[in-house]
Structures are given as C-alpha cells and as structure tokens.
C-alpha positions in Angstrom: -16.7 -16.1 -38.7 -15.9 -17.0 -42.3 -15.0 -20.7 -41.6 -18.0 -23.0 -42.1 -16.2 -26.3 -43.0 -17.0 -29.5 -41.1 -14.1 -31.9 -40.6 -14.9 -35.5 -40.2 -12.5 -37.8 -38.3 -11.5 -40.6 -40.5 -12.9 -44.0 -39.4 -15.0 -42.3 -36.6 -17.7 -40.6 -38.4 -17.7 -37.6 -36.0 -17.9 -34.2 -37.4 -15.9 -31.4 -35.8 -17.4 -27.9 -36.1 -15.2 -24.9 -35.7 -16.3 -22.4 -33.1 -15.9 -18.6 -33.2 -12.1 -18.8 -32.8 -11.6 -20.1 -36.3 -10.5 -16.8 -37.8 -8.2 -15.9 -34.9 -4.4 -15.8 -35.6 -3.2 -16.8 -32.1 -1.8 -20.3 -31.9 -3.4 -20.6 -28.4 -6.8 -19.8 -29.7 -6.3 -22.0 -32.7 -5.6 -24.9 -30.3 -9.2 -24.5 -29.1 -11.0 -24.1 -32.4 -12.5 -27.6 -32.4 -13.4 -27.8 -28.7 -17.0 -28.7 -28.1 -17.1 -25.6 -26.0 -18.4 -22.8 -28.1 -15.6 -20.3 -27.5 -15.7 -16.6 -28.5 -12.7 -14.4 -28.7 -12.7 -11.3 -26.5 -15.1 -9.3 -28.7 -18.0 -6.9 -28.7 -20.2 -9.7 -30.0 -19.5 -12.0 -27.1 -20.5 -9.3 -24.5 -23.6 -8.3 -26.4 -24.7 -11.9 -26.5 -24.1 -12.3 -22.8 -26.2 -9.2 -22.1 -29.0 -10.2 -24.5 -29.2 -13.7 -23.1 -28.5 -12.6 -19.4 -25.6 -15.1 -18.9 -22.5 -14.9 -16.9 -19.2 -15.1 -18.8 -16.6 -17.8 -18.4 -13.2 -16.2 -19.2 -10.2 -18.6 -19.8 -6.8 -17.0 -20.3 -3.6 -18.8 -21.2 -0.9 -19.3 -23.9 -0.1 -21.9 -26.4 3.1 -23.4 -24.6 1.5 -23.6 -21.1 1.7 -27.2 -19.7 -1.3 -26.8 -17.3 -3.3 -25.1 -20.1 -3.0 -28.2 -22.0 -3.9 -30.3 -19.1 -7.1 -28.4 -18.4 -8.0 -28.3 -22.1 -7.7 -32.1 -22.3 -9.7 -32.7 -19.1 -12.3 -30.1 -19.4 -12.5 -28.1 -22.6 -12.4 -31.2 -24.8 -15.0 -32.9 -22.6 -18.7 -33.0 -23.8 -20.1 -32.7 -20.2 -18.2 -29.5 -19.4 -19.0 -28.2 -22.8 -22.7 -28.8 -22.3 -23.0 -26.7 -19.2 -20.8 -23.9 -20.5 -22.7 -23.8 -23.8 -26.0 -23.7 -22.0 -25.4 -21.4 -19.1 -22.4 -19.3 -20.0 -20.8 -17.3 -22.7 -17.3 -18.7 -22.9 -14.3 -16.4 -24.0 -10.8 -17.4 -24.7 -7.8 -15.0 -24.5 -4.2 -15.3 -25.4 -2.5 -13.6 -22.6 0.6 -12.7 -24.8 -1.6 -11.0 -27.3 -3.7 -9.1 -24.7 -1.5 -8.4 -21.7 -3.9 -5.7 -20.7 -6.8 -8.1 -20.2 -4.5 -10.6 -18.6 -3.2 -8.1 -16.1 -6.6 -6.8 -15.0 -7.9 -10.3 -14.3 -4.6 -11.8 -12.9 -4.5 -8.9 -10.4 -8.0 -9.9 -9.5 -7.1 -13.5 -9.0 -4.1 -12.7 -6.9 -6.1 -10.3 -4.8 -8.9 -12.8 -4.2 -6.8 -16.0 -3.8 -3.3 -14.9 -2.9 -1.7 -16.5 -5.9 -1.9 -16.5 -9.7 -0.9 -18.4 -12.8 -2.2 -19.9 -16.0 -4.6 -21.2 -17.1 -6.4 -18.2 -15.5 -10.1 -19.0 -14.8 -12.5 -16.0 -14.3 -16.3 -15.9 -13.9 -17.7 -12.4 -14.6 -20.8 -10.4 -15.5 -21.6 -9.3 -19.0 -20.2 -5.9 -17.9 -16.8 -7.6 -17.4 -16.9 -7.5 -13.6 -15.4 -10.5 -12.0 -17.0 -12.4 -9.1 -14.8 -15.6 -9.1 -11.2 -16.3 -9.9 -9.0 -19.3 -9.9 -6.1 -20.9 -12.0 -6.2 -24.6 -13.0 -9.3 -26.5 -11.9 -9.8 -30.2 -12.4 -12.9 -31.4 -14.0 -14.3 -33.1 -10.9 -13.8 -32.0 -7.2 -10.8 -33.8 -5.7 -8.4 -33.5 -2.8 -10.3 -30.5 -1.5 -10.0 -28.6 -4.9 -13.4 -27.5 -6.3 -14.0 -29.1 -9.6 -14.9 -27.1 -12.7 -18.2 -29.0 -13.2 -19.3 -28.4 -9.5 -18.4 -24.7 -9.8 -20.2 -24.2 -13.0 -23.3 -25.9 -11.8 -23.4 -23.9 -8.5 -22.9 -20.6 -10.3 -25.5 -21.3 -13.0 -28.1 -22.2 -10.3 -27.3 -19.2 -8.3 -27.3 -16.8 -11.3 -30.7 -18.0 -12.4 -32.3 -18.1 -8.9 -30.7 -15.2 -7.0 -28.1 -13.2 -9.0 -28.1 -10.2 -6.6 -25.4 -11.5 -4.3 -23.2 -12.4 -7.4 -23.7 -8.9 -8.8 -23.0 -7.3 -5.4 -19.7 -9.2 -5.2 -18.8 -8.3 -8.7 -19.5 -4.6 -8.2 -17.5 -4.5 -4.9 -14.5 -6.3 -6.4 -14.4 -4.2 -9.5 -14.4 -1.0 -7.3 -11.7 -2.4 -5.1 -9.5 -3.3 -8.1 -9.9 0.1 -9.6 -8.9 1.9 -6.4 -6.0 -0.5 -5.7 -4.4 -0.7 -9.2 -5.4 2.5 -11.0 -5.0 5.4 -8.7 -1.5 5.1 -7.2 -0.1 8.5 -6.3 3.0 7.7 -4.1 6.2 9.5 -5.3 9.5 9.8 -3.5 13.0 11.1 -4.1 15.5 8.7 -5.7 18.1 8.0 -3.0 20.8 5.4 -2.3 18.8 4.2 0.7 16.4 2.5 -1.8 19.3 0.9 -3.6 21.1 -0.2 -0.4 17.8 -1.8 1.0 17.3 -3.7 -2.2 20.9 -5.1 -2.1 20.2 -6.1 1.6 17.0 -7.8 0.7 18.6 -9.7 -2.1 21.4 -10.8 0.1 18.8 -12.2 2.6 17.0 -14.2 -0.1 20.1 -15.3 -1.9 20.9 -19.1 -2.2 24.6 -19.3 -1.4 24.7 -23.0 -2.4 23.2 -22.9 -5.8 22.6 -19.2 -6.6 19.3 -17.5 -7.3 16.9 -16.0 -4.9 14.1 -17.5 -2.7 13.0 -21.1 -2.6 11.9 -23.4 -5.4 10.4 -23.1 -7.8 13.3 -21.0 -8.9 13.1 -18.4 -11.6 16.2 -16.9 -13.4 15.0 -13.3 -12.8 17.8 -11.9 -15.0 16.9 -8.3 -14.3 18.0 -8.8 -10.6 21.3 -10.0 -11.8 21.6 -7.0 -14.2 21.0 -4.6 -11.3 23.5 -6.3 -9.0 26.2 -6.4 -11.8 25.7 -2.6 -12.2 25.8 -2.2 -8.4 29.0 -4.2 -8.2 30.6 -2.0 -10.9 29.5 1.2 -9.2 30.5 0.2 -5.7 33.3 -2.3 -6.4 31.2 -4.6 -4.3 32.5 -8.2 -4.4 29.5 -9.7 -2.6 27.1 -8.4 -5.3 29.3 -9.7 -7.9 29.4 -13.1 -6.2 25.6 -13.3 -6.3 25.6 -12.6 -10.0 28.5 -15.0 -10.9 27.3 -17.8 -8.5 23.8 -17.7 -10.1 25.1 -17.6 -13.7 27.3 -20.5 -13.1 24.7 -22.7 -11.4 22.0 -22.0 -13.9 24.3 -22.9 -16.8 25.3 -26.1 -15.1 21.7 -27.1 -14.4 19.1 -28.9 -16.4 17.2 -25.6 -16.8 19.8 -25.0 -19.6 19.5 -27.1 -22.7 23.0 -28.3 -23.1 22.2 -30.2 -26.4 20.2 -27.4 -28.2 21.0 -24.4 -26.2 18.7 -21.9 -24.5 17.0 -21.7 -21.1 13.8 -23.1 -19.9 11.1 -21.1 -18.0 12.1 -22.0 -14.5 13.5 -24.8 -12.2 11.3 -26.8 -9.9 14.1 -27.4 -7.5 16.8 -25.5 -5.8 19.8 -26.9 -7.9 18.3 -25.8 -11.2 18.1 -29.4 -12.3 14.5 -30.1 -13.3 12.9 -27.3 -15.3 9.5 -26.5 -16.4 10.6 -27.3 -20.0 9.0 -24.5 -22.0 11.4 -22.0 -23.5 10.3 -18.3 -23.7 11.8 -15.7 -26.0 11.8 -13.1 -23.2 13.8 -15.3 -20.7 16.5 -16.1 -23.3 16.7 -12.4 -24.4 17.2 -11.2 -20.9 19.6 -14.1 -20.0 21.7 -13.5 -23.2 22.0 -9.9 -22.3 23.0 -10.7 -18.7 25.7 -13.2 -19.8 27.0 -10.7 -22.3 27.3 -8.0 -19.7 28.8 -10.4 -17.2 31.5 -11.3 -19.7 32.1 -7.6 -20.6 32.7 -6.9 -16.8 34.6 -10.1 -15.8 36.1 -11.2 -19.1 35.4 -14.8 -18.2 35.0 -17.0 -21.3 32.1 -19.1 -19.9 29.8 -16.1 -19.9 30.5 -15.3 -23.5 30.1 -18.9 -24.5 26.7 -19.1 -22.7 25.5 -15.9 -24.4 26.7 -17.0 -27.9 24.9 -20.4 -27.4 21.7 -18.7 -26.6 22.0 -16.5 -29.6 22.7 -19.6 -31.8 19.6 -21.2 -30.5 17.5 -18.1 -31.2 18.9 -17.8 -34.7 18.4 -21.5 -35.5 15.0 -22.2 -34.0 13.2 -18.9 -33.1 13.8 -16.5 -36.0 11.4 -15.8 -38.7 12.5 -15.5 -42.3 11.6 -11.8 -42.3 13.7 -11.1 -39.2 11.2 -11.2 -36.3 11.5 -13.6 -33.3 8.9 -16.2 -32.3 7.4 -16.4 -28.9 8.0 -19.7 -27.3 8.5 -23.5 -27.5 6.2 -25.9 -25.6 7.1 -27.9 -22.5 5.2 -30.9 -23.8 6.0 -33.2 -26.7 3.4 -35.8 -27.8 1.4 -34.8 -24.7 4.3 -35.6 -22.3 6.1 -32.8 -20.4 9.9 -32.9 -21.1 9.9 -35.9 -23.4 11.8 -34.0 -26.0 14.7 -33.2 -23.8 15.4 -36.4 -21.8 17.5 -39.5 -22.6 18.6 -42.9 -21.3 22.2 -44.2 -21.5 21.1 -46.9 -23.9 19.5 -44.3 -26.3 22.7 -42.2 -26.2 24.9 -45.2 -26.9 22.7 -46.2 -29.8 23.2 -42.8 -31.3 26.9 -42.2 -30.5 28.4 -45.7 -30.1 29.9 -47.1 -27.0 33.0 -45.0 -26.5 31.4 -41.6 -27.4 28.2 -42.6 -25.8 29.9 -43.4 -22.4 31.8 -40.2 -22.6 28.7 -38.2 -23.3 26.7 -39.9 -20.6 29.4 -39.4 -17.9 30.0 -35.8 -18.8 26.2 -34.9 -18.8 25.3 -37.2 -15.8 22.9 -39.4 -17.9 22.4 -42.4 -15.7 20.4 -45.7 -15.6 18.5 -44.4 -12.6 17.7 -41.1 -14.2 16.8 -37.7 -12.7 13.4 -37.2 -14.3 10.7 -39.9 -14.6 13.1 -42.7 -15.4 15.2 -40.7 -17.8 17.9 -38.1 -17.6 18.0 -34.4 -18.2 21.6 -33.6 -19.4 23.3 -31.4 -16.9 26.7 -30.4 -15.5 25.8 -30.0 -11.9 28.5 -32.7 -10.9 31.0 -31.9 -13.6 34.4 -31.0 -12.2 35.1 -28.9 -15.3 33.0 -27.4 -18.0 34.2 -28.4 -21.4 31.3 -27.2 -23.6 33.7 -25.4 -25.9 35.6 -28.6 -26.5 35.3 -29.8 -30.1 34.3 -33.3 -29.1 31.5 -32.0 -26.9 30.3 -29.8 -29.6 30.4 -32.5 -32.2 28.5 -35.0 -30.0 25.9 -32.5 -29.0 25.3 -31.8 -32.6 24.7 -35.4 -33.4 22.3 -35.8 -30.4 20.6 -32.5 -31.4 19.9 -33.7 -34.9 18.7 -37.0 -33.7 16.4 -35.2 -31.1 14.8 -33.1 -33.8 13.5 -36.2 -35.6 12.7 -38.3 -32.5 9.7 -36.0 -31.4 8.3 -32.7 -32.1 7.7 -29.6 -30.1 4.9 -27.0 -30.7 6.3 -23.6 -31.4 4.3 -20.5 -30.8 5.3 -18.6 -34.0 3.5 -15.3 -33.3 5.7 -12.3 -33.1 5.3 -9.8 -30.2 6.6 -6.3 -30.3 7.8 -6.1 -26.7 9.6 -9.5 -26.6 11.2 -8.8 -30.0 12.5 -5.6 -28.7 14.1 -7.4 -25.8 15.9 -9.8 -28.1 16.9 -6.9 -30.3 18.5 -5.3 -27.3 20.4 -8.5 -26.5 21.7 -8.9 -30.0 22.7 -5.3 -30.4 24.5 -5.3 -27.0 26.3 -8.5 -28.0 27.2 -7.0 -31.4 28.9 -4.1 -29.5 30.7 -6.2 -26.8 31.7 -9.0 -29.1 32.3 -6.8 -32.1 30.1 -9.3 -34.1 28.7 -8.1 -37.4 26.4 -11.1 -37.8 24.6 -10.1 -34.4 24.3 -6.6 -35.6 22.7 -7.6 -38.8 20.1 -9.7 -36.8 19.4 -6.9 -34.5 18.9 -4.4 -37.3 16.6 -6.8 -39.3 14.4 -7.3 -36.1 14.1 -3.6 -35.7 13.3 -3.2 -39.4 10.7 -6.0 -38.9 9.0 -4.0 -36.2 9.0 -0.9 -38.4 7.6 -2.7 -41.4 5.2 -5.1 -39.9 4.3 -3.8 -36.4 4.0 -0.1 -37.0 1.1 1.9 -38.6 1.2 4.9 -40.9 1.3 7.3 -37.9 4.3 5.5 -36.4 2.2 3.8 -33.7 2.9 0.2 -32.6 0.9 -2.9 -32.9 1.3 -5.6 -30.3 1.3 -8.8 -32.4 2.1 -10.1 -35.9 1.3 -13.5 -37.4 0.5 -14.9 -40.8 0.8 -11.4 -42.5 -1.6 -9.9 -40.0 -0.8 -7.2 -37.4 -3.2 -6.7 -34.6 -4.0 -5.1 -31.2 -3.0 -1.7 -29.9 0.5 -1.7 -28.6 0.9 -1.5 -24.8 3.3 0.4 -22.7 5.7 -2.5 -22.8 5.8 -2.4 -26.6 6.8 1.2 -26.6 9.2 1.2 -23.6 11.0 -2.0 -24.7 11.3 -0.8 -28.3 12.6 2.6 -27.2 15.3 0.7 -25.1 16.2 -1.5 -28.1 16.7 1.5 -30.3 19.1 3.1 -27.9 21.0 -0.2 -27.9 21.1 -0.3 -31.7 22.4 3.4 -31.7 25.3 2.3 -29.4 26.1 -0.6 -31.8 25.9 1.4 -35.0 26.0 5.1 -34.3 23.2 5.5 -36.9 21.3 8.7 -36.0 18.1 7.2 -37.3 17.8 5.0 -34.2 17.9 8.0 -31.9 15.3 9.8 -34.0 13.0 6.9 -33.9 13.6 6.5 -30.2 12.6 10.1 -29.6 9.4 9.6 -31.7 8.5 6.5 -29.7 9.1 8.1 -26.4 6.9 11.0 -27.3 4.1 8.7 -28.4 4.6 6.8 -25.2 4.0 10.0 -23.1 1.0 11.0 -25.1 -0.7 7.6 -25.1 0.1 6.2 -21.6 1.0 9.0 -19.2 -1.1 9.4 -16.1 -1.5 13.2 -15.9 -3.2 12.9 -12.5 -1.0 10.5 -10.5 2.1 10.1 -12.6 3.5 6.9 -14.0 2.4 5.1 -17.2 -0.8 3.1 -17.7 -0.3 -0.3 -19.4 -3.0 0.3 -22.1 -3.3 3.5 -24.3 -5.7 6.3 -23.8 -7.4 5.4 -27.1 -7.3 1.6 -26.7 -10.2 -0.5 -25.4 -10.9 0.4 -21.9 -11.5 -2.4 -19.3 -13.0 -2.3 -15.8 -10.0 -0.3 -14.8 -6.7 0.9 -16.4 -3.9 -1.1 -15.0 -0.5 0.4 -14.1 2.2 -2.2 -13.6 5.3 -1.1 -11.7 6.9 -4.2 -10.0 8.9 -6.6 -12.1 7.6 -10.0 -13.0 9.1 -12.5 -15.4 10.0 -9.5 -17.4 10.8 -6.0 -16.3 7.8 -3.7 -15.8 7.0 -1.3 -18.7 7.1 1.6 -16.2 10.7 0.7 -15.1 12.0 0.3 -18.7 10.2 3.6 -19.6 12.0 5.4 -16.8 15.4 3.8 -17.8 15.0 4.7 -21.5 13.6 8.2 -20.9 16.6 9.1 -18.7 19.1 7.8 -21.2 17.4 9.4 -24.1 16.9 12.7 -22.3 20.5 12.8 -21.3 21.8 12.1 -24.8 19.5 14.5 -26.5 19.1 17.2 -23.7 15.5 17.3 -24.7 13.7 19.3 -22.0 10.3 17.6 -22.3 11.9 14.1 -22.2 14.0 15.2 -19.2 10.9 16.5 -17.3 9.0 13.3 -17.8 12.1 11.2 -17.0 12.5 12.9 -13.7 8.8 12.6 -12.9 8.9 9.0 -13.8 11.9 8.2 -11.6 10.2 9.9 -8.6 7.1 7.9 -9.3 9.1 4.6 -9.4 10.9 5.5 -6.2 7.6 6.0 -4.5 6.4 2.5 -5.5 9.7 0.8 -4.8 10.8 2.3 -1.5 9.4 -0.2 0.8 10.3 -3.4 -0.9 12.8 -2.5 -3.7 13.9 -6.2 -4.3 10.9 -6.5 -6.5 11.6 -3.5 -8.5 15.1 -4.4 -9.9 14.7 -2.6 -13.3 13.6 0.5 -11.6 16.7 0.3 -9.5 18.7 0.1 -12.8 17.1 3.3 -13.8 18.0 4.9 -10.4 21.6 4.0 -10.7 21.8 6.3 -13.8 20.9 9.2 -11.6 22.7 8.2 -8.3 26.1 7.3 -9.6 28.8 9.0 -11.7 27.9 9.4 -15.3 30.0 10.0 -18.5 28.9 11.5 -21.8 31.2 11.2 -24.8 30.7 13.1 -28.0 32.9 11.8 -30.8 33.4 14.2 -33.7 35.0 12.6 -36.8 35.3 13.3 -40.5 34.3 9.7 -41.4 32.0 7.3 -39.5 34.4 4.5 -40.5 37.1 6.1 -38.4 35.7 4.8 -35.1 37.9 1.9 -34.3 39.1 3.4 -31.1 35.6 4.3 -29.8 34.2 0.9 -30.7 37.1 -0.8 -28.9 36.3 1.4 -25.9 32.6 0.5 -25.9 33.5 -3.3 -26.3 36.0 -3.4 -23.5 34.4 -1.2 -20.8 31.3 -2.2 -18.9 30.2 1.4 -18.1 26.4 1.4 -17.9 26.4 5.2 -17.1 28.3 6.1 -20.2 26.5 7.5 -23.1 28.0 8.2 -26.6 27.0 10.4 -29.5 28.8 10.5 -32.8 28.9 13.5 -35.1 30.2 13.0 -38.6 30.4 15.1 -41.8 27.5 13.1 -43.2 25.1 13.5 -40.2 26.1 17.0 -39.1 22.8 18.4 -40.1 20.6 15.5 -39.2 22.1 15.2 -35.7 21.0 18.7 -34.8 17.3 17.5 -35.0 17.9 15.4 -31.8 21.0 17.0 -30.2 21.4 20.7 -31.1 24.0 21.2 -28.5 26.6 19.5 -30.6 26.4 22.2 -33.4 29.7 23.8 -32.5 31.6 20.6 -31.8 34.5 20.3 -34.3 37.5 18.1 -34.8 40.7 19.3 -33.3 44.1 18.8 -35.1 42.2 17.3 -38.0 41.7 14.1 -36.1 38.8 12.4 -34.5 38.1 14.3 -31.3 36.3 13.4 -28.0 34.4 15.7 -25.9 34.0 14.0 -22.5 31.9 15.1 -19.6 31.9 13.3 -16.3 29.5 14.2 -13.5 28.4 17.3 -15.3 32.0 18.5 -15.6 33.6 18.7 -19.0 37.3 18.1 -19.7 39.4 19.5 -22.5 38.7 17.9 -25.8 41.1 15.1 -26.7 42.1 13.0 -29.7 42.5 9.9 -27.6 40.4 7.8 -25.4 41.8 6.2 -22.2 41.7 2.5 -23.2 41.9 0.1 -20.3 40.2 -3.0 -19.0 37.3 -2.4 -16.6 38.7 -4.7 -13.9 
C-alpha cells in the first residue's frame, strides 16, 4: 500500500487512516478505504496473513450502487464495535462483484445452496483456504426480529474457532466438496429440439402477468432476454400470444415508475406488480438489453412507441453514462444523500415552483404527481393511469428537460465509473443494432468507438481481454462473459458496417474463448480462464440471471460465426455447445431464455445472403432490407473489390462469387438450398 496519509476531520480532531483498499481502483472498494475495519482486497497477502495468524476470513462482496450495501456499511462497517472484533479475530476482505464475477459466483452459489436465497451484500465466513462455512446476505449489527446480528455471529464464530475449530473445518470441507461436485462437473447433454422451446413458452405463459406484463410475482425484474426469445418465437411461429406477452410487458414497463420519464433509462427492478416503485439504481446492462429489446420490437411491429423508448435510453446512456474515450460506465446509485429514490421523486408544489402554475399542473396531471404521493410522501413520475402517451409531444419534451436540469442541481447521484468489458459489449450490441434498424450514423459511431475502446484499453498484446478499466488502469483476467459478449457485439457491428475487420476479430475472440474456457471433459465453458486464479472450484454458469449467461451467449455467437464463416472448428464447438445447453435447459427452459435464442437458430428456417458488389457504398438496397426486416436467422456477408482478398481469410467459400450483369448481386441460400443469384432483394415489411 503506497498511501500513508492521515486525514483529519475538520473540527473533530479525529484521524482517518486508510486501510489496504487505498490503492484499489474499484469505486466500491474506495467507499470502504476509511472504514475502521482493516479491509484487504482479495489478495495473496490477505490469505497468507490469515494462515500465519490462524484466523478465519470475513468476506464481504457487493458493489458501489447497492442500497443494502450502503445500509450495512453505515450500520456495521463504519462502527467501531464491529471493527474491533473483525480486526482482532478475523482477516477482512472486500470484493467488488462486478470486477470479480468469478469470486462472486463461487460464493453466491454457496449462499444460495446453504440458505435458499442470495443477494448483496454477500456475507461469507471462510477458512484461510477459502472454504466457506457460513453464508448470508445483509445482516443487521444487532440481532433483531429473529435475524442473527453481525456482532453476535462474529463473537460466536471467534469463540468457536479458538476453542474447537474442528467442527467449523469439517463443515467447510464438506461444503467445498459439495459445491465442487454440484457446480463444476455437469455432464448433461441433449439434442436440441422444439420440445424444449415449446415447454419454455408454456412455462412463460403460466408465469405471465396478463394485467401488467412481466413474469412472476413482485419484485418484478425486466428480464429482457425472455422478451427477446418470445419475440423471435412470435416471428418464427406467427404466434400472437407470444407477441402479446412481449408487447404487454414493454408497454407497462415504459408506463411505470421503473422508467425514468424525466431523464430516461430503466431502474433495476420494480418492488410491485405494476412497475410503479422501482429499486432506483440504474445498471448499464439492464439498459443495454432493454434498448436492444425495444429496438427489435419496433423493427418487428413498426410501432413508434418502441422506437421512442429505445432512442430515449440511448440518449440517457450518451448523456450520462459514456466516457470521453468511448467506454460506458457501470451504474448510478439508488441513493442520493443517503436516501433511496430522493433524486427521482417530486411533490406538486416543487413542480409548480419549477414550471409555473399552468405548465406545472399539466405536468403533474400527466405524470400522476399528487399531493398524497406514491412513494414516502412524494411522487414517482409515471404514466400508469395515462389515457394516451404523449412523450414525443414537444411540450412534454420541453417540460421534462426543464425538470431534468433542475433535478441535476437539486441533489447528486453516485456514479460507478468503472468500465467493464462484458457490459460494454452488451451496450455496443444495442447501439450497433439500433444503427442498423434506425439507419442512424450517430449510433454507429458510438458503437464503433466503444469497440475501439475495448481494443485499446481492455485488450493485451496477445489479443486477450481484461475485465475492467478505470483511471487509466486495466485489470483482472477476462471471464467467459467478456469474450462471449464481445464476440456477439462484433457480429452486430459487422451487420451494421459490413467491415470485415469485425468478423476477423470475432473469430480471434471465439478461438481464444475456446482455448481458455472450454471444458474438455464435460463440455460447456467455465466462467474463469484456465490460466486465471483458480478458486475452490471452477464455476460454470448456464442459466440466465439479470444478464444472459456467458454459456448461452457463447452458443449463440459461435453458431452465427460458424455459419457465416463455415469454419469447421467453430461449427464443431457450436454444435457441442448447443447440445450442452440443451442438456442443462431441458427440464426448466424458462430460466434459459438466451440458450433458447441460440436454439432457434438451429430449429427454424435460416437464410444466408452473400452480397457481391463493386463498391461498398452501393449497398443501399441491402441496408434497407436489414433495416426493415426482423429476421433473426438471416446472416449477411458482403464481398467488395476492396475486401476480396481479406474476406477469404474468414470465408474462403466466397472466392468464386462474382457480380452478374455488372450489378450488385445477391447469392441467397434458405434452409441449405441456394437459389439462382439475383440483382434484386425482395423488399417487403415483415408483418
């Protein structure tokens, strides 16, 4: 640790001494630098100290925009009593789950297996050998309402560790063995069939909320990957019920308070069925996936609301979450000045003072801002009761802009400004897709700048990925998610640009992914690389959580990349991966929606279009086709005079493809049957 400064609080005379987190770049770890708890980052030094002093480890995992992480920090980690027992009897380690998803996954799986639930802050007690023996989430300082308090827990464990550690060590060894067997050595595989897809649709129909959209009971999460699957299923089967589930959900989410109608963008989840009261933090990955979903919904249905919602999300990301170098920040906090949601809520009097009586009354009526309020005496702006959505109305836009600017100065939000490869790749995919669908050059520029950022700042000399960048510092081995999501984003960029460099980079990333993460014994991809730090077991995530699983996206990207390049190695692994995913998903496929998206590429009719043209600029007809048609199973490759040699490096089969009649020519194959080359594409709307 280089930092040795002591900071004295003015007027108090107290000296704050930084702990071992002082040199860390994570905003979450920086929030705990001056705790009285003597925190270590996850490091060799911490574990060696625990072994030398024969102390158990107190592991706390969270992230900087987590409300309950803030609560536990204020109650316990800033408390001298708690710090005293932790510093005396434990070695305390802090981990940012977003920087180290491998560590978080291992111990979150442990918590869920031991307690039946999970979440953050994640609290783990473990041996110096990293074997857990106790797991929980948020704990109050003192025991209350039947919930064991942190002080009581620490005192009990410290006493038992010193007097009779054998039972603790036995529990730790047994639990570590169980977790290794359960989460590392999965060998199920199965054929990819429509039965899995149909079962998933049936399960989604059963859990669907017909009144307000979404799936399951509150708290309600957007889970956009479920909507992306259903939209593709609706397109493949002309299924109106599947489309209804998508549209009903998209409409109600946009109407609700989960959507920020003043500054745009979606919050993490809703605490109620109507999507009214959110957990106010905004995450990059949610907004990336939702922007992508609204974009695709517009492409399929042509309904203006979906385009407007997508464009508003992109404006929010551009305005508040984009780094000057082109990367995207992680998240914005739920809390403002220590109060959850304070930044987002208003009273009628406040709105009137900003806008005046006439505009203020109009604004309050439109967004349901009432004297009674809907959240702790104030109102979350929403459109749940609105007869008509007028958000593209010039008056609404003007008034929202005024309230937005006022809100910026009224209170501040913490922003986690670290840049993660995987989440950036998701947002790049969204911008690139929107650039294609909306024919928007500005979106394309943003997507290309983001990909360039990853190549410049999050890639080493061998072309391997880092996980995180902040303050001119790249760190941590890339995980499966980084490689799989980046590969998918490169494919999206190719469809938006037809620049062969993106296909070449995708092939390189895919091959690194296979070499680093593939399980040669059981199939599927591990989360952490073979040459990365190895934990008590090597996790392999398959089911989708808040974001699609890396395994699912890997299967999806490999199948598309193998088809477009006809690379035999990539096709071999794509087929192995799809069978592996089918084996995991076959019993409860609703939880594997992005795997289902990958399956649809195999189960339903496909189309490959090779466009041969003299000049790349002569692609107006193809771009119009790609913009108008929602055809997820269509793949396009463009051969021009300029890339004729380079394209053979990734797609040698197009060597003999030529223009016919000295005009742009399309070689089209559908369901493995090729038709006569043509100079025209069939342009028609998708519905």
